[in-house]
N, C-alpha and C positions, 0 to 999 in steps of 0.2 A: 573399280578401277581396272583398266586394261593392263595386262602384264604379258611378257614374253616368256615362253617355257622352252624346254629342250627341243621340242618339235620345230621350233623356229617360227611358229605362228603367233599371232597376237590374240590373247584370250580376253573375252568380254563376259563378265559374270551375268547370271540371271538377274532380272530386275528385282528390286527389293520387295515389291508387292506380288511376286510370282506365286501363282496357285496352279494346281493340277486341273485338268478338265472338269467342268461343272463347279468350279470355284472351291474344290476340296483342298483342305490344308494338308491332308495326308494321302499318300498314294502307295500302291503296291503293284509290282510287276512280277508275274510268275514266269520263270525261265526254265527251259529244258535243254540240257546239253546232249546233243545227239552226235557222238564222236566216233571217229575212225582213224586208224593209223595206216601208214604205208605198208606194203606187203612184207617188207623185211624189218619192220619196227613194231614196238609194243609199248604199253604204258610203263612209265617209270615208277609208278606205284601200283601195288596190287594187294590182294587180301592176305598174302603170306608175310609181306613186310620185308623179309630178308632177300636182297637181290642175289641172283645167280652170278657166277663169275663171268667176266666180260667175254663176249663172243659166243655165248650159249643162248639159243632162243628160249625165252621164258614162255612156254606153252601155258603155264598156269595163268599168267597175266593176259596172254592173248585170248584164251578162252573166257576169262573173266570179263574182258572188254566186249567180247562178241555177244554177250548176253544182251547188250543194249539194243542192237538192231534185230536180234532174233526174238526177243521177248519184251524187254523193258520198255521200249518206245511205244509199243502197242498198248501196254497196260496204262501208261501215263496219258496217252491220247484218249483212252476210254474214260479215265477219271476227269480229264478236262472237259470232255463232251458231256459227261453226266452233270458236272457243275456249271456247264455253259460259260466257261472261262476261256478267253483267248490268251495264249502264251507267246512269248518270244522264244523261238526254237533255234538254237545254235546248231548249224549243220556243216559238217566237213564235206568238202567236195567229193572225196572218194566214195562216200555213201550214196551219192547220186549215180555212180557207176555200178555199185554192188547191190544196192537196194532201191532202185528208182521208184518202185511202187510205194514205198513208205514215204519218201520225200514228197511224192505227188499227193499222198493222203494228208500229209501235214498241210500242204497248200490248200487242198480242197476244204479242209476243216476251218480255214480262215485264220490260222495262226501266222504270226510273222516269221518269215524265214530270214535268219541272220547268218551271214558268212562267218565261218569259223576256221578259215584257212583250208587248203586242199587236204591236209591231214594234220593230226595232232602233233606230229614230229616235225612239221614244217613251221618253225617259229620265226617270226619276222626278224628278231634281233640277231639271228644267225645268218641272215641273208644280206647280200649286198643290194644296192638300190635296184639294179636291173632284175635280179632274181626275185626281189620282193614285188616289183611291179608285175612281173610275169605270174607270180603266185596269186596276186589279187585278181588279175585278168582270168586265170584258169579257174579259180574258185567261183568267180562270178558267172562265167560261161557254163560251168558244170551245173550250177543250181538253176540258172535261167533255162538252160537247154533241157533240163530234166522235167521241170514243172511249169515253165512259161512265166515264172515270176522272177523279176530281177531284184535281188536283195538290195536294200538301202542302208543296212547297218552292218557293222563288222566288229567282232570280238576275236582277238588273237588267242591261240592256244596259250594256256597259262596266264592269260591276261597280260602278256608281255609284248609290247610293241618295240619297234626300233625307233630311233629318232626321226626316221623318214615316214613312218606309217601314216600319220594323220595327213600329211601333205599328199602322199601318193593316193590315199583313199579319196581325198578331196578332188584330185585330178581325175580319178576314175568315176566321179559322179556320185559317190556315197554321200548320204545325208547325215549319218552319225557314226561315231567311233566310240566303242565302249571300254577301252583299256585304261580306265582311270580309277584311282582310289583316293583322289585328292580333294574331293568335294562331296557335298550332298545333292546339289542341284545341277542341272545341265548348264553348259556355258558354250558360247560361240567361239570358234577358233578361226581367225581370219588369215588367209594367205593371199595377200594382194586383193584382187577383186573376187576371189573365191572364198568360200567358208564351209565349215563342217561343224556339226554340234558334237562337243565332247559330252558323253553321257556317263557319269561316274557309276561305278558298281560298288557293292559291298560283299564281303565274304562271310558275314555273320550268320545268315540263314542259308547255309550251303552244305549239302550233304557230304561233299568230298573232304573238306578239311575236318568237319565235325566227326564224321563216321570213320573215314579211312585213315586220315592222318593221326587223329587224336583218339580214335577207338571208342568214341562215345556210343551208347545205344541210340537207336533211331529217335526215341522219344525226346532226346536232348534238343533236337532241332525244333520241335514243337515248343519246348520251354523257352528257347532263345527267342523264337518269334513272339511268344506271348509276353515275355519280359520287355522286348524291344517295343512292341506295340503299346504296352502299358506306359513305358517311359515317354514315348512320343505323345501319347494322349494326355498324360497327367503332369509332365514336367517341362515339355517344350511348348513354344508358342508360335514358332515360325513354320514355314512349309518344309515338310520332310517326306522321305520315302523309305519303303522297305523293299528289298528284293528277295524273293524266295526261289532258290536255284536247286534243281535236282539233275543228276546225270542219269541217262537211261540205263547205264550199266551198274549204277550204284543203287539209288532209291527207285529205280524201275523194278526192283525186286519186291516181293510182298512185305518183307520186314520193314521197308521204309516208305513204300508208296502210300500207305494209309496216312502217314504224316503229311505228305504233300496235299492230299485231299482234305484232311482235317484243317489245315491252314486256309485252304480255299473256303471252306465252310465258315470259319470264324470271320474271315475278311468280308465275305458277303453279308453275313448276319449283322455285322457291326454298324453298317450304314455310314461309317465315318471315312471309309477309304475309297478313293478312286481306284478302280481296277482296270488295267489295260496293258497294252504292249509298249515297248520302248518306242517303236515307230509312231504310235499314236501320241505318245508324250512329246516326241520331237516335232511332229506336225503341229501340235498345240503350241509348243515353244516358238516355232517359226511364225505362227499366226500372231502371237503376242508381240513379237518383234516387228512384224509388218505393221500392226496397228500403231505401235509406238514410233514407227518411222525408222527402225533400226535395220 
């Protein structure tokens, strides 16, 4: 049943018989967050936990985040190449200016480039409509200008959109918007004669909350994946998905990168999971709608 949400669009859920490419009931997307902050900003969370007093630059957090582009992203790309898995890579626009060769390497390897705002501190909900429209345009132009690939998907920093984000992305020609935690399957969002796919995410198999926020050892993420996969195989009957997300500055380090690769190995060996990018899933979703005349 269609329903109207805060973004003002009309949502149409996936068909009841929806399956992932190849007719698979279960699917998995591997995501890498390749993140950067503005020159005078830094992560709100860091390895030390206790924040410094306001107005003091936190070099501990700044250097911690810098590991992502200097080391972490290269390790994760190597693991993806070894496993021959294509990932959806969330890219902040500022990294196209600071490390263009890395963004170009991501594109050459065939991974999906996903817009992740111009910087992690530029969060849509803090922007007015014109500021947000300008940020979408700048992020898109930075990525496309860097590697010649125009991104078709968007995930906001913190996964937090404004009430305008879906509509503005739709106007800008984006095909999918990933700031949703309210469903398991993709759904269509209609704005008059235009539409965009809402692609829900999960935070369950994600290094940042598991390792940084809650302080679990890296192995915990592997256990969460195995338990979730077992549940979906043994207790569920409908179409479902898993998302495995790592950040280049968190599990791009040796202590956690092995978990990312181990999950890839398990997913490939199972034979039960469709493995692909969000963009591929959205293209499949559109094709099913086309066949159904939607």
